[in-house]
N, C-alpha and C positions, 0 to 999 in steps of 0.2 A: 483492443487494447487488452495488452494481459498485464497482471500485474504479478510481482513476485516477492519472495521473503528467503533472504539468502541463496537469489538464483534457482530457486526453485518456484514453480507456478503455483500461484494464489487459485485454488478453485472458487467459485462462488456458493458453491453445495456445502463445500468443507468448511466452511464458518463456523468455528466453535463457540458455544454460546452464544449465537447470534451477535457477534461480538463487532461484526464491522460490514459495511455496505460499501459497494464500489458504485460509482457514476459514472457515466462517459459523455459527455456532449460534442458531436460533429457539426464544426463549421465550414464554410466554404474554403476556408487557408488554414483552417487549424483545428485541432483535437485537443478538448481538457477532459483527464480524467482524476477522479478524487477517489483515496482511499479514505473511509469517513469509521474511525475504529471508537468505537462505543466506551470498551472497557479493556483494559490492558492489564497485562501479566508480564511478569519476568520471562516466562517461556514467548512471549512476543518481541523479544528483543532480536534486533539485527538489520540489515540491511533493506529495505523495501526500496523497490524500482519499479517503472513502468515502463512499457514500449509496444512496439508495432511497428506492422509493416510500412514503411515510407513516414514514419514517426521518429521526433529525436526522444533519446532516453532520458529519462531522470530517477533521482535515488537521493533518497535521505535514509541516515540511522537512529533507529529507536532504541532509546537508553531507559530501563525500568530500573529505579531506585527506590526502595524505602516507600513505596504506595505512589511515588510522584514520576511520571514521564517527562523525558527530554528528546527533542529532536534535532538532530545535528544535520545541516544539509552538505 
């Protein structure tokens, strides 16, 4: 499973400030992946998506405004 920010892959080793964690669980007929964000800043805004070989992709847009964050599916 790969996570993307604005269609650019997010590397596990490139997490600034330890600001996020990726978790992926593989089941017999499905895969569940989470991108858990601990601190968000304006520079973290954008379209987050995940996908992989044989996996239906999903995406969400993150908006950061005045120290608050909103997610739009």
